[in-house]
C-alpha positions, 0 to 999 in steps of 0.5 A: 790779543789777551789783556792778561797772560798768567805766568807761573814764575810770577805767581810763585815769586809773588807767593814767596813775597807774601810768605815774607810779609806774613812772617814779619807782620806779627813781629811788627804788631808786637813792636808797637808802643806799650801805651797803644791798645790792640783795638786802637792799633787795629784801627790805626793800621786799617786807616793806613791801609786805606791810605796806601790802597787809595792811590792804586784804586784811584789810578785804576779808575783814571786809567779806565779800568772800571771793574765792578763799576762797569756792571749795570746792576738793578737797584735790588742787586746793588743793595744786596752787594752793598750789604754783603760788602758791609757784612764781610768788611765788618768780619775783616775788621773784627779779625784785624782786632783779634789778630793784633790782640792774639799776637800780643796775648798769645805770643807771636809764634803761637798766634802765627801757628793758630792762624794756620788753622784756616783749612779746618774752618774751610773744611767745616763750611764745605761739609756743612754747606757744600755737602762735600764728603771727605775721605778717611785720609783727609779726616785723619789729617784733620784730627791730627791737625786739631790735636796739634793745635790743642797741644800748642794751645795748652803749652805742650801740656795737653791739660785742658786747664792749660788751654790759653783763652788768648790762643782761642782768640787767635783761632777767631782770625781764621774762623772769621776769614773763612766765613767772609771768604765763603760769602764773597767767593761767589761774588768775586768769581762772577764779577769783574772786580779787580784786586785793587778794588777788592783790597780798597773796599775791604780795608775801607769798610773794616776801618769804618767798622773799627771806628764805630767799635772804638767810639762805642766800646772804649772811653775816649776811643776816637782820641786814642785811635787817632793818636795811634795813627801817628805811631810809626809802627801803625804806618809800617803795619798798615803798609805791610798788611796792604802789600800782603793783600795786594800781592796775594790777590795778584799771585792767585791771578797767575797760579792756583790758590792751592799752589799759592797757599802751599808756598806760603804755608811755612810763614810761621817759621819765619815769625819764630826766627824773627821773634827771638832777636826782635821781641826777645821771645824764647821758642820752646820745643813744643812750638816747633813740633806743633808747627811741623805737624801743622805744616805737614797736615796742611800739605797733606790736605792740599795734596789730597784735595788736588788728587780728588780734583784730578780724579773727579773733573766735576769737582773743579766746578764745585 
């Protein structure tokens, strides 16, 4: 009897939950106290992620679900996996800091849309390392997507002088995510690691990385980081971020990543709606226009990818 039976209905429902969680995260981040810096807040929310992830991780271990610990690895292979975990965990830790910083400086709406640039970097790595050729239609959509992000980053002026450095910092989040995902994709697809284990290792290593950065970069950094842990918004953000990670991992166990991604794509629209009453932000017309173009391009790229896979079954194994 199969231990796991995929359910499209559960996958879609979980993806919708992920959309809501993604939409409220920028709001929570900007509701933190003015005295809490971005780096301290990133560390504090990561600590809370570990707190919330640990019980599920421990429950799996006690229930006999060994996952990655069930593998009999050589010393060399174990060392390689540890190095990969440390490096990707550091990337995720840095991306957490850039997330908090970008949302604060660029604004919740702008940062949320910038984070949707993930497909751009995925296309870049596929072209460079996997040698996957793109159709003229995909290249055209990519160009429009880049143009819309530039339009947004310049505040709707299209003037290079108006390009916000904080918007560029926000683009660092999907850049780092894409690098880390490319590195660990092979590991995850060839090992029995569980969603709970992936989540726990990711947040634990990210937290250690941010702790080191705090201690080295910020005067009395550890003290400020510990103080931020006791801020209510740090705990709420840690809980919501943890839930988004675990919900997403379980969603893609039931449905394809492409479908789950399509369902969550409009999440910046929710951020825009919530930013007005909770943050007092004013949403400009250029932001709405940019979001509509970005979402349309992402859907177009997703459909084009699915079409190529139907026409070329070998692509499913690529």
